[in-house]
N, CA, C and O atoms as a Tinker XYZ file with bonds, in Angstrom:
   288  protein
     1  N     33.197000   28.210000  -17.042000    73     2
     2  CA    33.896000   28.602000  -18.258000    64     1     3
     3  C     35.027000   27.638000  -18.601000    63     2     4     5
     4  O     35.793000   27.872000  -19.535000    81     3
     5  N     35.122000   26.568000  -17.847000    73     3     6
     6  CA    36.161000   25.594000  -18.132000    64     5     7
     7  C     37.514000   25.949000  -17.555000    63     6     8     9
     8  O     38.524000   25.380000  -17.970000    81     7
     9  N     37.563000   26.859000  -16.621000    73     7    10
    10  CA    38.826000   27.268000  -16.008000    64     9    11
    11  C     39.036000   26.505000  -14.706000    63    10    12    13
    12  O     38.082000   26.126000  -14.026000    81    11
    13  N     40.296000   26.290000  -14.379000    73    11    14
    14  CA    40.641000   25.650000  -13.110000    64    13    15
    15  C     41.146000   26.727000  -12.157000    63    14    16    17
    16  O     42.059000   27.479000  -12.496000    81    15
    17  N     40.560000   26.802000  -10.980000    73    15    18
    18  CA    40.966000   27.776000   -9.973000    64    17    19
    19  C     42.183000   27.222000   -9.241000    63    18    20    21
    20  O     42.129000   26.125000   -8.686000    81    19
    21  N     43.266000   27.966000   -9.237000    73    19    22
    22  CA    44.510000   27.534000   -8.591000    64    21    23
    23  C     44.559000   28.029000   -7.150000    63    22    24    25
    24  O     45.360000   28.898000   -6.805000    81    23
    25  N     43.696000   27.466000   -6.320000    73    23    26
    26  CA    43.595000   27.866000   -4.924000    64    25    27
    27  C     44.117000   26.787000   -3.975000    63    26    28    29
    28  O     43.910000   26.867000   -2.764000    81    27
    29  N     44.791000   25.787000   -4.523000    73    27    30
    30  CA    45.219000   24.631000   -3.734000    64    29    31
    31  C     46.080000   25.006000   -2.532000    63    30    32    33
    32  O     45.863000   24.483000   -1.439000    81    31
    33  N     47.051000   25.899000   -2.709000    73    31    34
    34  CA    47.934000   26.280000   -1.616000    64    33    35
    35  C     47.143000   26.933000   -0.485000    63    34    36    37
    36  O     47.325000   26.590000    0.683000    81    35
    37  N     46.273000   27.865000   -0.830000    73    35    38
    38  CA    45.464000   28.542000    0.192000    64    37    39
    39  C     44.561000   27.544000    0.920000    63    38    40    41
    40  O     44.384000   27.640000    2.135000    81    39
    41  N     44.003000   26.610000    0.201000    73    39    42
    42  CA    43.139000   25.592000    0.816000    64    41    43
    43  C     43.959000   24.709000    1.752000    63    42    44    45
    44  O     43.493000   24.346000    2.832000    81    43
    45  N     45.180000   24.363000    1.341000    73    43    46
    46  CA    46.054000   23.573000    2.215000    64    45    47
    47  C     46.411000   24.336000    3.485000    63    46    48    49
    48  O     46.663000   23.731000    4.527000    81    47
    49  N     46.433000   25.659000    3.400000    73    47    50
    50  CA    46.704000   26.490000    4.572000    64    49    51
    51  C     45.464000   26.654000    5.454000    63    50    52    53
    52  O     45.547000   27.221000    6.544000    81    51
    53  N     44.319000   26.159000    4.987000    73    51    54
    54  CA    43.104000   26.183000    5.783000    64    53    55
    55  C     42.010000   27.103000    5.277000    63    54    56    57
    56  O     40.953000   27.201000    5.901000    81    55
    57  N     42.239000   27.782000    4.153000    73    55    58
    58  CA    41.219000   28.688000    3.610000    64    57    59
    59  C     40.036000   27.885000    3.074000    63    58    60    61
    60  O     40.210000   26.830000    2.463000    81    59
    61  N     38.857000   28.392000    3.307000    73    59    62
    62  CA    37.646000   27.735000    2.801000    64    61    63
    63  C     37.363000   28.212000    1.373000    63    62    64    65
    64  O     37.677000   29.341000    0.997000    81    63
    65  N     36.761000   27.315000    0.598000    73    63    66
    66  CA    36.431000   27.634000   -0.793000    64    65    67
    67  C     35.017000   27.171000   -1.099000    63    66    68    69
    68  O     34.403000   26.433000   -0.329000    81    67
    69  N     34.510000   27.629000   -2.254000    73    67    70
    70  CA    33.190000   27.168000   -2.683000    64    69    71
    71  C     33.349000   25.897000   -3.515000    63    70    72    73
    72  O     34.445000   25.343000   -3.606000    81    71
    73  N     32.265000   25.442000   -4.115000    73    71    74
    74  CA    32.281000   24.166000   -4.836000    64    73    75
    75  C     33.193000   24.137000   -6.061000    63    74    76    77
    76  O     33.600000   23.055000   -6.484000    81    75
    77  N     33.522000   25.279000   -6.639000    73    75    78
    78  CA    34.421000   25.299000   -7.809000    64    77    79
    79  C     35.856000   25.640000   -7.431000    63    78    80    81
    80  O     36.738000   25.646000   -8.289000    81    79
    81  N     36.099000   25.926000   -6.145000    73    79    82
    82  CA    37.449000   26.201000   -5.687000    64    81    83
    83  C     37.782000   27.656000   -5.458000    63    82    84    85
    84  O     38.899000   27.976000   -5.051000    81    83
    85  N     36.818000   28.567000   -5.715000    73    83    86
    86  CA    37.056000   29.988000   -5.434000    64    85    87
    87  C     37.101000   30.186000   -3.922000    63    86    88    89
    88  O     36.274000   29.640000   -3.192000    81    87
    89  N     38.064000   30.963000   -3.463000    73    87    90
    90  CA    38.230000   31.184000   -2.035000    64    89    91
    91  C     37.137000   32.087000   -1.488000    63    90    92    93
    92  O     36.690000   33.021000   -2.153000    81    91
    93  N     36.718000   31.795000   -0.278000    73    91    94
    94  CA    35.732000   32.607000    0.424000    64    93    95
    95  C     36.492000   33.750000    1.107000    63    94    96    97
    96  O     37.426000   33.509000    1.871000    81    95
    97  N     36.090000   34.983000    0.829000    73    95    98
    98  CA    36.741000   36.145000    1.431000    64    97    99
    99  C     35.696000   37.064000    2.053000    63    98   100   101
   100  O     34.513000   37.004000    1.719000    81    99
   101  N     36.164000   37.923000    2.972000    73    99   102
   102  CA    35.264000   38.905000    3.565000    64   101   103
   103  C     35.285000   40.180000    2.726000    63   102   104   105
   104  O     35.835000   40.187000    1.625000    81   103
   105  N     34.696000   41.247000    3.231000    73   103   106
   106  CA    34.616000   42.486000    2.457000    64   105   107
   107  C     35.951000   43.219000    2.343000    63   106   108   109
   108  O     36.034000   44.261000    1.693000    81   107
   109  N     36.996000   42.677000    2.974000    73   107   110
   110  CA    38.342000   43.245000    2.848000    64   109   111
   111  C     39.280000   42.291000    2.111000    63   110   112   113
   112  O     40.496000   42.482000    2.113000    81   111
   113  N     38.711000   41.267000    1.484000    73   111   114
   114  CA    39.433000   40.265000    0.699000    64   113   115
   115  C     40.247000   39.294000    1.548000    63   114   116   117
   116  O     41.102000   38.586000    1.017000    81   115
   117  N     39.997000   39.249000    2.858000    73   115   118
   118  CA    40.705000   38.306000    3.716000    64   117   119
   119  C     39.995000   36.960000    3.673000    63   118   120   121
   120  O     38.771000   36.887000    3.788000    81   119
   121  N     40.770000   35.902000    3.508000    73   119   122
   122  CA    40.204000   34.557000    3.495000    64   121   123
   123  C     39.818000   34.167000    4.916000    63   122   124   125
   124  O     39.902000   34.983000    5.834000    81   123
   125  N     39.405000   32.948000    5.090000    73   123   126
   126  CA    39.056000   32.450000    6.412000    64   125   127
   127  C     40.292000   32.169000    7.259000    63   126   128   129
   128  O     40.170000   31.782000    8.421000    81   127
   129  N     41.483000   32.360000    6.687000    73   127   130
   130  CA    42.741000   32.256000    7.423000    64   129   131
   131  C     43.197000   33.684000    7.745000    63   130   132   133
   132  O     43.484000   34.455000    6.829000    81   131
   133  N     43.265000   34.042000    9.014000    73   131   134
   134  CA    43.681000   35.404000    9.371000    64   133   135
   135  C     45.030000   35.775000    8.740000    63   134   136   137
   136  O     46.003000   35.027000    8.838000    81   135
   137  N     45.066000   36.944000    8.093000    73   135   138
   138  CA    46.290000   37.423000    7.466000    64   137   139
   139  C     46.518000   36.935000    6.048000    63   138   140   141
   140  O     47.491000   37.338000    5.411000    81   139
   141  N     45.643000   36.077000    5.539000    73   139   142
   142  CA    45.768000   35.565000    4.174000    64   141   143
   143  C     44.688000   36.210000    3.307000    63   142   144   145
   144  O     43.495000   35.983000    3.503000    81   143
   145  N     45.129000   37.010000    2.355000    73   143   146
   146  CA    44.221000   37.745000    1.479000    64   145   147
   147  C     44.253000   37.144000    0.083000    63   146   148   149
   148  O     45.244000   36.529000   -0.311000    81   147
   149  N     43.174000   37.321000   -0.661000    73   147   150
   150  CA    43.097000   36.774000   -2.009000    64   149   151
   151  C     42.399000   37.773000   -2.923000    63   150   152   153
   152  O     41.556000   38.555000   -2.484000    81   151
   153  N     42.765000   37.731000   -4.202000    73   151   154
   154  CA    42.199000   38.660000   -5.176000    64   153   155
   155  C     42.157000   38.008000   -6.552000    63   154   156   157
   156  O     42.904000   37.072000   -6.837000    81   155
   157  N     41.281000   38.514000   -7.384000    73   155   158
   158  CA    41.240000   38.088000   -8.781000    64   157   159
   159  C     40.529000   36.773000   -9.011000    63   158   160   161
   160  O     39.553000   36.449000   -8.335000    81   159
   161  N     41.030000   36.021000   -9.973000    73   159   162
   162  CA    40.366000   34.794000  -10.430000    64   161   163
   163  C     40.272000   33.717000   -9.358000    63   162   164   165
   164  O     39.437000   32.819000   -9.466000    81   163
   165  N     41.102000   33.785000   -8.333000    73   163   166
   166  CA    41.048000   32.790000   -7.263000    64   165   167
   167  C     39.877000   33.069000   -6.309000    63   166   168   169
   168  O     39.534000   32.235000   -5.470000    81   167
   169  N     39.271000   34.257000   -6.452000    73   167   170
   170  CA    38.136000   34.652000   -5.615000    64   169   171
   171  C     36.832000   34.657000   -6.406000    63   170   172   173
   172  O     35.776000   34.331000   -5.865000    81   171
   173  N     36.900000   35.015000   -7.651000    73   171   174
   174  CA    35.704000   35.191000   -8.464000    64   173   175
   175  C     35.911000   34.563000   -9.839000    63   174   176   177
   176  O     37.010000   34.605000  -10.391000    81   175
   177  N     34.857000   33.988000  -10.379000    73   175   178
   178  CA    34.982000   33.427000  -11.727000    64   177   179
   179  C     34.643000   34.461000  -12.801000    63   178   180   181
   180  O     34.448000   34.112000  -13.966000    81   179
   181  N     34.575000   35.721000  -12.409000    73   179   182
   182  CA    34.398000   36.812000  -13.350000    64   181   183
   183  C     35.797000   37.257000  -13.779000    63   182   184   185
   184  O     36.407000   38.107000  -13.130000    81   183
   185  N     36.292000   36.693000  -14.850000    73   183   186
   186  CA    37.687000   36.855000  -15.269000    64   185   187
   187  C     37.902000   38.183000  -15.989000    63   186   188   189
   188  O     37.959000   38.246000  -17.217000    81   187
   189  N     38.019000   39.231000  -15.196000    73   187   190
   190  CA    38.265000   40.555000  -15.759000    64   189   191
   191  C     39.367000   41.227000  -14.957000    63   190   192   193
   192  O     39.390000   41.159000  -13.728000    81   191
   193  N     40.276000   41.873000  -15.666000    73   191   194
   194  CA    41.414000   42.525000  -15.033000    64   193   195
   195  C     40.972000   43.577000  -14.029000    63   194   196   197
   196  O     41.541000   43.675000  -12.942000    81   195
   197  N     39.973000   44.357000  -14.381000    73   195   198
   198  CA    39.524000   45.424000  -13.486000    64   197   199
   199  C     38.978000   44.855000  -12.172000    63   198   200   201
   200  O     39.095000   45.504000  -11.133000    81   199
   201  N     38.395000   43.682000  -12.198000    73   199   202
   202  CA    37.899000   43.042000  -10.978000    64   201   203
   203  C     39.082000   42.652000  -10.097000    63   202   204   205
   204  O     39.062000   42.890000   -8.889000    81   203
   205  N     40.098000   42.062000  -10.689000    73   203   206
   206  CA    41.299000   41.682000   -9.933000    64   205   207
   207  C     41.988000   42.907000   -9.349000    63   206   208   209
   208  O     42.458000   42.870000   -8.211000    81   207
   209  N     42.053000   43.983000  -10.111000    73   207   210
   210  CA    42.676000   45.217000   -9.618000    64   209   211
   211  C     41.893000   45.787000   -8.440000    63   210   212   213
   212  O     42.490000   46.263000   -7.474000    81   211
   213  N     40.579000   45.745000   -8.510000    73   211   214
   214  CA    39.758000   46.237000   -7.401000    64   213   215
   215  C     39.953000   45.378000   -6.159000    63   214   216   217
   216  O     40.093000   45.906000   -5.056000    81   215
   217  N     39.963000   44.062000   -6.329000    73   215   218
   218  CA    40.224000   43.163000   -5.199000    64   217   219
   219  C     41.569000   43.496000   -4.566000    63   218   220   221
   220  O     41.681000   43.582000   -3.344000    81   219
   221  N     42.583000   43.681000   -5.398000    73   219   222
   222  CA    43.936000   43.965000   -4.901000    64   221   223
   223  C     43.987000   45.289000   -4.150000    63   222   224   225
   224  O     44.659000   45.387000   -3.123000    81   223
   225  N     43.292000   46.301000   -4.640000    73   223   226
   226  CA    43.269000   47.600000   -3.965000    64   225   227
   227  C     42.599000   47.491000   -2.598000    63   226   228   229
   228  O     43.066000   48.084000   -1.625000    81   227
   229  N     41.520000   46.746000   -2.525000    73   227   230
   230  CA    40.824000   46.545000   -1.260000    64   229   231
   231  C     41.722000   45.800000   -0.277000    63   230   232   233
   232  O     41.839000   46.194000    0.884000    81   231
   233  N     42.355000   44.725000   -0.740000    73   231   234
   234  CA    43.238000   43.938000    0.120000    64   233   235
   235  C     44.442000   44.758000    0.580000    63   234   236   237
   236  O     44.816000   44.702000    1.752000    81   235
   237  N     45.043000   45.510000   -0.320000    73   235   238
   238  CA    46.216000   46.321000    0.036000    64   237   239
   239  C     45.861000   47.360000    1.090000    63   238   240   241
   240  O     46.640000   47.595000    2.014000    81   239
   241  N     44.707000   47.977000    0.964000    73   239   242
   242  CA    44.264000   48.961000    1.947000    64   241   243
   243  C     44.044000   48.303000    3.305000    63   242   244   245
   244  O     44.452000   48.843000    4.333000    81   243
   245  N     43.406000   47.147000    3.311000    73   243   246
   246  CA    43.162000   46.428000    4.562000    64   245   247
   247  C     44.469000   46.017000    5.218000    63   246   248   249
   248  O     44.621000   46.143000    6.433000    81   247
   249  N     45.411000   45.527000    4.428000    73   247   250
   250  CA    46.718000   45.127000    4.968000    64   249   251
   251  C     47.431000   46.344000    5.544000    63   250   252   253
   252  O     47.957000   46.288000    6.655000    81   251
   253  N     47.450000   47.434000    4.800000    73   251   254
   254  CA    48.094000   48.663000    5.269000    64   253   255
   255  C     47.477000   49.127000    6.592000    63   254   256   257
   256  O     48.191000   49.463000    7.537000    81   255
   257  N     46.166000   49.141000    6.645000    73   255   258
   258  CA    45.475000   49.599000    7.859000    64   257   259
   259  C     45.669000   48.668000    9.044000    63   258   260   261
   260  O     45.484000   49.082000   10.189000    81   259
   261  N     46.034000   47.432000    8.792000    73   259   262
   262  CA    46.228000   46.479000    9.886000    64   261   263
   263  C     47.646000   46.541000   10.477000    63   262   264   265
   264  O     47.901000   45.991000   11.548000    81   263
   265  N     48.550000   47.204000    9.780000    73   263   266
   266  CA    49.935000   47.288000   10.263000    64   265   267
   267  C     50.023000   48.250000   11.441000    63   266   268   269
   268  O     49.378000   49.298000   11.449000    81   267
   269  N     50.812000   47.889000   12.417000    73   267   270
   270  CA    51.021000   48.790000   13.541000    64   269   271
   271  C     52.097000   49.799000   13.174000    63   270   272   273
   272  O     53.013000   49.500000   12.409000    81   271
   273  N     51.975000   50.974000   13.719000    73   271   274
   274  CA    52.986000   52.005000   13.466000    64   273   275
   275  C     54.232000   51.706000   14.282000    63   274   276   277
   276  O     54.154000   51.353000   15.459000    81   275
   277  N     55.363000   51.852000   13.648000    73   275   278
   278  CA    56.635000   51.635000   14.309000    64   277   279
   279  C     57.179000   52.998000   14.712000    63   278   280   281
   280  O     57.954000   53.608000   13.975000    81   279
   281  N     56.775000   53.468000   15.874000    73   279   282
   282  CA    57.198000   54.782000   16.337000    64   281   283
   283  C     58.486000   54.651000   17.143000    63   282   284   285
   284  O     58.585000   53.848000   18.070000    81   283
   285  N     59.455000   55.452000   16.767000    73   283   286
   286  CA    60.735000   55.402000   17.482000    64   285   287
   287  C     61.001000   56.720000   18.140000    63   286   288
   288  O     62.030000   56.887000   18.794000    81   287
């Protein structure tokens, strides 16, 4: 669609991307760099707000579930 994917920082951190620069993520939106999550246009060339929101919800849930409980 003539868009440039702004994934340069993530790639410099070691994240893998496809031929157009979209980051490769797992089913929880985590990139190939542990602890680095991605959502929206940097992951998919389907430029729709609802897609980005869904990616963000998945990533937020995964991040939340990965946190250890701080029991005092």
